[in-house]
N, C-alpha and C positions, 0 to 999 in steps of 0.2 A: 527768632530770625526765620524767615522763609516758612511762614505758616503753611500748614498742609492745604487749606482750602485756597490759598493764593497760588501754590504750585499747581493745584488742580485746575484752576482757571487757566493758567499759562499753558498747561498741557492740552486743555480743550481748544484753546485758540490755535495752538501749534498743529492740532489734528484736524480741525475743522476749517481753518483758514480765515475766519472772522469773528468779531466779538458776538455779533448776533447769533451766528450758528453755534458758538460755544455756550452761549446763555441758553439756547434751545436744549442743547444736549445735557447741560447741568440743571435744567429746570428752574432757572432763576431769570432775572431781568438783564438785559444788556447793561444797564447802569450798574447793577450789582457786580458783574464781570469786570466792568471798567474800574470800579473802586477797588476791587481785589488786586488787579494789576497795577494800579497807581501806588497801593501800599507796597507791593512787591518790588516796584522800581525803586521806591524809597529805601527799602531794606537792602536791595542789591547795589544801590549807588550807581547804577548804569541804566541807560535807556534799553528797554527790551522790546518795544515796538515802535514801528514808524509807518507812516501812511503809505498806501500803495492802491491808487485808484480810489475806489469806494471802500476798500477794506484796509487791512493792516498786514504787516509782515514782520517776521521777527528780525531783530538785529542779530549780529553775531553774538553779542551777549545773551540775547534772548534764545538763540538756538542752543548755545551751551547749557544754559539753565534749564531749558525745555527737556534736553536729554537727560539731565539729572532728575527732573521731575518724573519723568516716564519710569525710570528705575526706582525711584522712592515710592511712587503709587503702587508699582507692582510688588515691592516689598512689603508695603502696608497690607495689600490684599492678601498676600501669602500669610502674613502674620495673623490677620483676622481669620483666615481658613483654618490655621493650625489651632487657634484658640477655640474656635467653634468645634473642632474635632475633639478637644479635650473636654469641652463642656457637653457635648453630645453624648447620651448614653447609647454606646455601641453594644447592642445586645440583640438577641434573636437568631434566626437561622442564617447560617452562611454555608452556601454549598458550592464545592470546589470540585472540579474535574482536572485530571492531569495525566500526562503521558507516563508510561511506567518508569522510565529512568529518573524523571524528577520526583516521582512518588517515593523513590528509594533515596535519592541524594539531597533533594531540595526541600520537599514538604515537611519532614520531620522537624527541623529548626524553625521553619515558618509557622507550623502549628504550635509549637512550644512558646513562640513569641506570642502568638495570638491568645493562647490559654493564659499566659502570664498577664498581659497587658489588658485584655478584654474578657474577663472571665464570664461576662453576661452573654458572650456569643456562643451559639450551639453549632459547632462545625462539623459538617459531613464531608468526606472525601471520597471521590469516585474515580477509579483508575479507567483511562480511555484514551483512544487516539484523537487527533484534531477532528477528523471527519465525524467523530461521534459527539465530541464535546462542544465544539463550536455552534452547531445548531442548537443545542440545548441551552447554551448562553443566550442566543438570539430569541429562543421561545420563552425564556424566563425560568427554565427548569434548574439551571445553574447560574450562579452569580460571577464566578470567575473560572476561566479555563487556563491551564498551563499547556502550551503547545510548542511544537517545533516547527521550524521553516528551513528546508534546505536550500542552499544558495542556488542549486541546479534544479530544484523542484519546490518553488515557494508555496507555502500554504496560503490559500485564498482567504482573506478576511472580508466579510460582507460589509457593506456601508453602515449597517446598523450596529456594528461592533467596533470597538477600539483595541488595537494591539499595542502593547508597551513592551519594548525589548528589556530583557533581564540580563542575559549574558550569552556568550558564544561558546560553541563546542565544536569538536572535530571527530569524525569516524576514522579509525585506523583499520588496517587489515589484520586479521588474526588467521595464521597458518599453522598447520601441524608442524611440530619441530622437525619432522623427517622430509618435509617438502624440499624441492630443489632450489627454492628461493629463500628458505627460511633463515638462511645466514645473512641476508641483506638487512640494512637499515631502512631502505625505502625501495619501493617497486612501482613500476608502471602497471596500471591494472590490465592494460591490453596484453601483457605477458602471461596472464593466468588463464590460458586456454586448456588447462589439463586437470582443473579441479571441479568438484561439485560444490554447490553453495548451500549454505544454511541460512535461511531467510525467516523473517518475521512472519506471523500468521498470514496465510493466504487471503488476499483481498483487502489487507491493510494498506495504509499510505506507505509504511516502511517497505512492505513487500514490492509496491510498485516503484518505490524510489530505487531499491537494489536493481531491479530489472532495467530501469531506465539507465542507471549508472553504468552498468555492464554493457548494454547495447550502444551507449555513446562511445564505449571503447571497442566496438565491433566484435563483441562477445555475445553469443546466444546463451542466456543463463541456462545452466543445468542445475536445477534446484532439487536436492535430495531430501532436505528436511525443512519443515515450516514449524517454527517454535516460537511462541511470544514470551521468551524470557532470554535475556542476554547471558546470565550465568549458565543457563542450560545450553545455550549455543556454544559458549566457550568450552564446556564439557564435552560437547560433540566434537569440536575442533581437536581437542586434546586426544580424542580417540581416534583420529585420523579420518573421520567421516567426511570432512569438507572444510571449506573456508568460510569466514563470515566477515562483515563490515561492522564493526562494534563502536559506538560512540564512547569516548573517553569517560564521559559522565556515568557510564554503565559498568565500569571496570573497577572492582574493589580489589579483588585479588585473582592473579592469574593462575589456573591450574597448570600443573607439570605438563609438559608436552605441547604448549603453546607459545608461538613467537608472534610479537606484534611488530608490524612494520607501518611506517607512513607511506601514504599513497601519492602517486601522480597521476591524475590531478588531486589536489587536496579536496577532501569532502567536508565542507563546513556547513554548520547549521547554527541558527539562532534560536534561543529560548524566549517565547513571549508569554506575557500574561494578557488574557483577553477578557474584556467585559463588555457589557452593552454600552453603546455610545451615550455619552452624558452622564454615566454613573460612577465616573472615576472618583468623584468627590463624595459620593454617598457613604455615610459612616462605616457600614460593615465592609463594603467594597474597598474603600480607601485604606481601612485597617489591614486588610488582606494584601493589598498591593504594597503597602509600606513592609509588611512582613516579608513578603516574598523578595522585594528589593534588598532588605537587610540580609536575608539568607543567601542571596546571590553575590554578596560582595566578595566572597572568597573565590569566585570563578573569574574567568576572563571577561572583561566588559564586552557588551554586545557591540559589533562593529555596524 
């Protein structure tokens, strides 16, 4: 009942508006489409099409069945793609670039999955910020980049690339335990006019983001240290050197002498996987994206 080719013919008529246009889309004759639709009407036991001027339109029953046809055809296409992925030999080089926090927390399980499921892949991992890795994806030097995009400073994705959201993250305030606000659970960033700041490496997107966040709260950043490592930043906070904004993904263990406070406003970011546009279903790239999605499942879904 409801043969696939008959459902395909109904879907084509529903989207194209006429039997002739549907036939052209399906590369068959109009009489062939009409025969499929006639068989489908007999199977359904209801009239699916009715005349409208020189063309036809779907009856209520036809609209209902066409909706099901669209979903069925999409499911069939997905099933074919999944089977092709299993049949395809996923091998050769796979070059990944990723921001440091995801290299630490996300990439290890993803790379383990790739090694187990696709032993023919030769994976190389490069640590780098979005401003470094996205151009390398576009140029073909990398296959996939894992990047961050802050809500108040979105990462620009060029038209030649595709960004797929993985999960959401938040940055909190790290203060020395002896600071006057360290007893709080939350703090307005504008209150922090008496601290030096520990920032990511100068010239990086994270450095620019920190200065933008502080200036939005009418604070002129007084940056005492620039360090490309969040554990090192936390160690400096513990030593009373300054304050830092640290993503939750980057925190494994807090050293003694550090207090973590939520901020007002909240500092949200989304982690994305970026590949060249149109390559999402290429064997090695798709395997990588699937592994990254699986590894991301334990984090908060991307908003």
